[in-house]
MIMIVEX-74726 format. One record per residue (C-alpha): residue number from 1; residue in three letters; chain; x, z, y. Coordinates in steps of 0.25 Angstrom, whole numbers, plus 5000, padded with zeros to 4 digits. Layout:
BEGIN
    k    r  c    c1    c3    c2
  NUM  Ala  A     X     Z     Y
...
//
This chain:
BEGIN
    k    r  c    c1    c3    c2
    1  Met  A  5456  5157  5514
    2  Thr  A  5462  5162  5528
    3  Thr  A  5477  5163  5529
    4  Ile  A  5476  5178  5532
    5  Leu  A  5469  5180  5519
    6  Leu  A  5479  5171  5511
    7  Ile  A  5491  5180  5517
    8  Glu  A  5483  5193  5513
    9  Gln  A  5481  5188  5499
   10  Ile  A  5496  5184  5498
   11  Leu  A  5500  5198  5502
   12  Asn  A  5490  5203  5492
   13  Gly  A  5497  5195  5481
   14  Leu  A  5511  5200  5486
   15  Gln  A  5506  5214  5485
   16  Ser  A  5500  5212  5471
   17  Gly  A  5513  5205  5467
   18  Ile  A  5522  5216  5472
   19  Met  A  5515  5227  5464
   20  Leu  A  5516  5218  5452
   21  Phe  A  5530  5216  5454
   22  Leu  A  5532  5232  5453
   23  Met  A  5525  5231  5440
   24  Ala  A  5532  5219  5435
   25  Ala  A  5546  5223  5439
   26  Gly  A  5546  5236  5431
   27  Leu  A  5540  5228  5419
   28  Thr  A  5551  5217  5419
   29  Leu  A  5562  5227  5421
   30  Ile  A  5557  5235  5408
   31  Phe  A  5555  5222  5400
   32  Gly  A  5568  5216  5405
   33  Val  A  5577  5228  5402
   34  Met  A  5570  5234  5391
   35  Gly  A  5562  5223  5384
   36  Leu  A  5551  5231  5384
   37  Ile  A  5536  5227  5385
   38  Asn  A  5530  5238  5393
   39  Leu  A  5514  5237  5393
   40  Ala  A  5514  5252  5399
   41  His  A  5519  5247  5413
   42  Gly  A  5506  5246  5418
   43  Ser  A  5503  5261  5414
   44  Leu  A  5515  5264  5423
   45  Tyr  A  5509  5257  5435
   46  Met  A  5496  5266  5432
   47  Val  A  5504  5279  5432
   48  Gly  A  5511  5275  5445
   49  Ala  A  5496  5273  5451
   50  Phe  A  5491  5286  5446
   51  Ala  A  5503  5294  5449
   52  Ala  A  5502  5289  5464
   53  Ala  A  5487  5291  5465
   54  Ala  A  5488  5305  5460
   55  Val  A  5500  5309  5468
   56  Ala  A  5494  5303  5481
   57  Ala  A  5481  5310  5479
   58  Ala  A  5488  5323  5476
   59  Thr  A  5497  5322  5488
   60  Gly  A  5491  5313  5498
   61  Ser  A  5504  5305  5498
   62  Phe  A  5504  5290  5494
   63  Ala  A  5519  5290  5494
   64  Leu  A  5520  5302  5485
   65  Gly  A  5510  5294  5476
   66  Leu  A  5520  5282  5476
   67  Val  A  5531  5291  5473
   68  Ala  A  5523  5298  5461
   69  Ala  A  5520  5284  5456
   70  Leu  A  5534  5280  5455
   71  Ile  A  5538  5293  5448
   72  Ala  A  5527  5294  5438
   73  Ala  A  5528  5280  5434
   74  Ala  A  5543  5280  5432
   75  Ala  A  5542  5294  5424
   76  Ala  A  5532  5288  5415
   77  Gly  A  5540  5275  5413
   78  Ala  A  5552  5284  5410
   79  Leu  A  5544  5292  5400
   80  Ile  A  5538  5282  5393
   81  Glu  A  5551  5274  5392
   82  Leu  A  5558  5287  5386
   83  Val  A  5547  5290  5376
   84  Val  A  5541  5277  5372
   85  Ile  A  5548  5265  5378
   86  Arg  A  5562  5268  5373
   87  Arg  A  5557  5267  5358
   88  Leu  A  5551  5253  5361
   89  Tyr  A  5564  5245  5365
   90  Asp  A  5568  5241  5351
   91  Arg  A  5554  5238  5347
   92  Asp  A  5547  5225  5348
   93  His  A  5538  5221  5359
   94  Leu  A  5525  5224  5352
   95  Asp  A  5529  5238  5350
   96  Gln  A  5532  5239  5365
   97  Val  A  5519  5233  5368
   98  Leu  A  5511  5242  5359
   99  Ala  A  5519  5255  5364
  100  Thr  A  5517  5252  5378
  101  Phe  A  5502  5248  5377
  102  Ala  A  5501  5263  5370
  103  Leu  A  5507  5268  5383
  104  Ile  A  5497  5261  5392
  105  Leu  A  5486  5269  5384
  106  Val  A  5493  5281  5385
  107  Phe  A  5496  5280  5400
  108  Ser  A  5481  5275  5402
  109  Glu  A  5475  5287  5395
  110  Gly  A  5485  5297  5401
  111  Thr  A  5481  5292  5415
  112  Arg  A  5466  5293  5412
  113  Trp  A  5469  5308  5406
  114  Leu  A  5476  5312  5419
  115  Phe  A  5468  5305  5430
  116  Gly  A  5455  5301  5423
  117  Ser  A  5448  5288  5423
  118  Phe  A  5444  5287  5437
  119  Pro  A  5453  5279  5446
  120  Leu  A  5463  5286  5457
  121  Tyr  A  5464  5280  5470
  122  Leu  A  5477  5279  5479
  123  Asp  A  5475  5279  5494
  124  Val  A  5484  5270  5502
  125  Pro  A  5491  5279  5513
  126  Ala  A  5484  5278  5526
  127  Ala  A  5496  5272  5533
  128  Leu  A  5495  5260  5523
  129  Ser  A  5480  5259  5522
  130  Gly  A  5478  5249  5534
  131  Pro  A  5482  5234  5536
  132  Val  A  5494  5229  5542
  133  Thr  A  5494  5217  5552
  134  Leu  A  5503  5206  5547
  135  Pro  A  5507  5194  5555
  136  Gly  A  5495  5185  5557
  137  Gly  A  5486  5196  5559
  138  Ile  A  5484  5198  5544
  139  Leu  A  5480  5212  5540
  140  Tyr  A  5485  5217  5527
  141  Pro  A  5485  5231  5520
  142  Ala  A  5497  5239  5523
  143  Tyr  A  5498  5245  5509
  144  Arg  A  5499  5232  5502
  145  Leu  A  5510  5228  5512
  146  Leu  A  5517  5241  5507
  147  Ile  A  5515  5237  5493
  148  Ile  A  5522  5223  5496
  149  Gly  A  5533  5229  5503
  150  Val  A  5536  5241  5493
  151  Gly  A  5535  5230  5482
  152  Leu  A  5545  5221  5488
  153  Leu  A  5554  5234  5492
  154  Ile  A  5554  5237  5477
  155  Ala  A  5557  5223  5473
  156  Val  A  5569  5223  5482
  157  Gly  A  5574  5236  5476
  158  Leu  A  5572  5232  5462
  159  Phe  A  5580  5219  5465
  160  Ala  A  5591  5228  5470
  161  Leu  A  5591  5237  5459
  162  Ile  A  5592  5227  5448
  163  Ala  A  5602  5219  5455
  164  Arg  A  5611  5229  5463
  165  Thr  A  5611  5242  5455
  166  Arg  A  5618  5247  5443
  167  Ile  A  5605  5250  5437
  168  Gly  A  5600  5236  5440
  169  Ile  A  5613  5231  5433
  170  Gln  A  5609  5239  5420
  171  Ile  A  5594  5234  5420
  172  Arg  A  5599  5220  5421
  173  Ala  A  5609  5222  5411
  174  Gly  A  5598  5229  5402
  175  Glu  A  5590  5216  5403
  176  Ala  A  5602  5207  5398
  177  Asp  A  5608  5216  5388
  178  Arg  A  5604  5230  5385
  179  Glu  A  5613  5233  5374
  180  Met  A  5625  5229  5382
  181  Ile  A  5622  5238  5394
  182  Ala  A  5620  5249  5384
  183  Ala  A  5634  5246  5378
  184  Leu  A  5640  5247  5393
  185  Gly  A  5634  5261  5394
  186  Val  A  5621  5260  5400
  187  Asp  A  5611  5270  5396
  188  Ile  A  5600  5260  5392
  189  Ser  A  5590  5271  5389
  190  Lys  A  5591  5276  5403
  191  Leu  A  5590  5262  5409
  192  Tyr  A  5578  5259  5401
  193  Thr  A  5572  5272  5406
  194  Leu  A  5575  5268  5421
  195  Val  A  5570  5255  5420
  196  Phe  A  5557  5259  5414
  197  Ala  A  5555  5269  5424
  198  Leu  A  5558  5260  5436
  199  Gly  A  5548  5250  5430
  200  Ala  A  5538  5261  5428
  201  Ala  A  5540  5266  5443
  202  Leu  A  5538  5251  5449
  203  Ala  A  5525  5251  5440
  204  Gly  A  5520  5264  5445
  205  Leu  A  5523  5261  5460
  206  Ala  A  5515  5248  5459
  207  Gly  A  5503  5256  5453
  208  Ala  A  5504  5267  5464
  209  Met  A  5504  5256  5475
  210  Val  A  5493  5248  5469
  211  Gly  A  5485  5261  5466
  212  Ala  A  5483  5262  5481
  213  Ile  A  5476  5248  5481
  214  Gln  A  5467  5250  5469
  215  Ser  A  5463  5262  5461
  216  Val  A  5472  5268  5451
  217  Gln  A  5466  5269  5437
  218  Val  A  5470  5269  5423
  219  Gly  A  5474  5256  5417
  220  Met  A  5477  5250  5431
  221  Gly  A  5492  5246  5426
  222  Glu  A  5487  5236  5415
  223  Pro  A  5483  5224  5423
  224  Val  A  5495  5225  5432
  225  Leu  A  5504  5226  5420
  226  Ile  A  5498  5212  5415
  227  Leu  A  5501  5206  5428
  228  Ala  A  5515  5212  5428
  229  Phe  A  5518  5206  5415
  230  Val  A  5513  5192  5421
  231  Val  A  5523  5195  5432
  232  Ile  A  5535  5197  5423
  233  Val  A  5532  5185  5415
  234  Ile  A  5532  5176  5427
  235  Gly  A  5543  5182  5434
  236  Gly  A  5552  5184  5421
  237  Ile  A  5554  5195  5412
  238  Gly  A  5565  5205  5418
  239  Ser  A  5566  5199  5431
  240  Ile  A  5563  5208  5444
  241  Lys  A  5562  5195  5453
  242  Gly  A  5553  5189  5443
  243  Ala  A  5544  5201  5443
  244  Leu  A  5543  5200  5458
  245  Val  A  5541  5185  5459
  246  Gly  A  5531  5185  5447
  247  Ala  A  5524  5197  5454
  248  Leu  A  5522  5190  5467
  249  Leu  A  5517  5177  5460
  250  Val  A  5507  5185  5452
  251  Gly  A  5502  5193  5463
  252  Leu  A  5500  5181  5473
  253  Thr  A  5494  5172  5462
  254  Asp  A  5484  5183  5458
  255  Thr  A  5480  5187  5472
  256  Leu  A  5480  5172  5479
  257  Gly  A  5473  5167  5466
  258  Gly  A  5462  5177  5467
  259  Val  A  5459  5173  5481
  260  Leu  A  5462  5158  5481
  261  Leu  A  5456  5154  5468
  262  Pro  A  5442  5159  5471
  263  Leu  A  5443  5152  5485
  264  Gly  A  5447  5139  5478
  265  Phe  A  5435  5140  5468
  266  Gly  A  5426  5143  5480
  267  Ala  A  5428  5129  5485
  268  Phe  A  5421  5124  5473
  269  Met  A  5410  5134  5468
  270  Asp  A  5402  5146  5473
  271  Gln  A  5411  5158  5477
  272  Ser  A  5407  5167  5466
  273  Ala  A  5412  5157  5455
  274  Ala  A  5424  5154  5463
  275  Thr  A  5428  5169  5464
  276  Ser  A  5426  5171  5449
  277  Ile  A  5433  5159  5445
  278  Gly  A  5444  5161  5455
  279  Ser  A  5447  5175  5451
  280  Ala  A  5448  5172  5436
  281  Leu  A  5458  5161  5439
  282  Ala  A  5465  5170  5449
  283  Ser  A  5466  5181  5437
  284  Met  A  5472  5169  5429
  285  Ser  A  5482  5164  5439
  286  Ile  A  5493  5174  5437
  287  Tyr  A  5493  5170  5422
  288  Ile  A  5493  5156  5425
  289  Leu  A  5505  5158  5434
  290  Met  A  5512  5165  5423
  291  Ala  A  5509  5153  5413
  292  Gly  A  5514  5143  5424
  293  Val  A  5528  5151  5425
  294  Leu  A  5529  5153  5410
  295  Leu  A  5527  5138  5408
  296  Phe  A  5539  5134  5417
  297  Lys  A  5547  5147  5415
  298  Pro  A  5544  5154  5402
  299  Thr  A  5553  5166  5406
  300  Gly  A  5547  5168  5420
  301  Leu  A  5551  5164  5434
  302  Phe  A  5564  5173  5433
  303  Gly  A  5565  5176  5418
  304  Glu  A  5578  5173  5411
  305  Gly  A  5578  5162  5400
//
């Protein structure tokens, strides 16, 4: 493998990790503050992707598509929190799993009813469709660099929100002792709705931005949701820092494993078999990573306890 190809794959891993962070950050906030297992989080990712594709196709503006994704996902998140999720806080986790799994089916069939079963396509803006020349003569897609940059800016914004604002103080207090902050006069219901809408908006933005790289289709959020759960287990439940570090580790492990493992096996066997075995092991590598982290740190890298 050449140095240029290695750097390109590292950048691909960073881009993948940043998108996983946007999913995992909302998921870990929701679980950390509300104690809720939300299997429907992947459906909000899908809502953002479809909203962006539909609005961009109707208006010809990719930027309006991203705004629509944020609004649609946040509104969908707030609505399901008010109508469904609010009734689940005092229930056990099995009830939460069953109810949010039912929401997956509702969102999937509702999306299929609105948009049909065929994939939609979201075009990258012309200004971002070409490559950018990086130091060393490396050509890398401008849009993927934009994803990395936007994701890092959002990460900084989330850290600032949690650490330096009044809402952030309430969110952190809600993670530690929700009864106490309710007794101090904080409207816990409004706080829960805000956190859920924020997490949904992040998932919707991730879906919209990835939708310009791959097709937008029903059920696209569930595979990403599984990876997001892996991320928060590795990073530690309730930790934004853990979500970022865990997402980058998963993105890099998955991407580099998919390239390096087939190359490694190719030294001992024919290329077809090496690709097959290497790809299978690469798919397992993130779960091996998770098991290794939990073996030494059962609460995750930045989890408490």
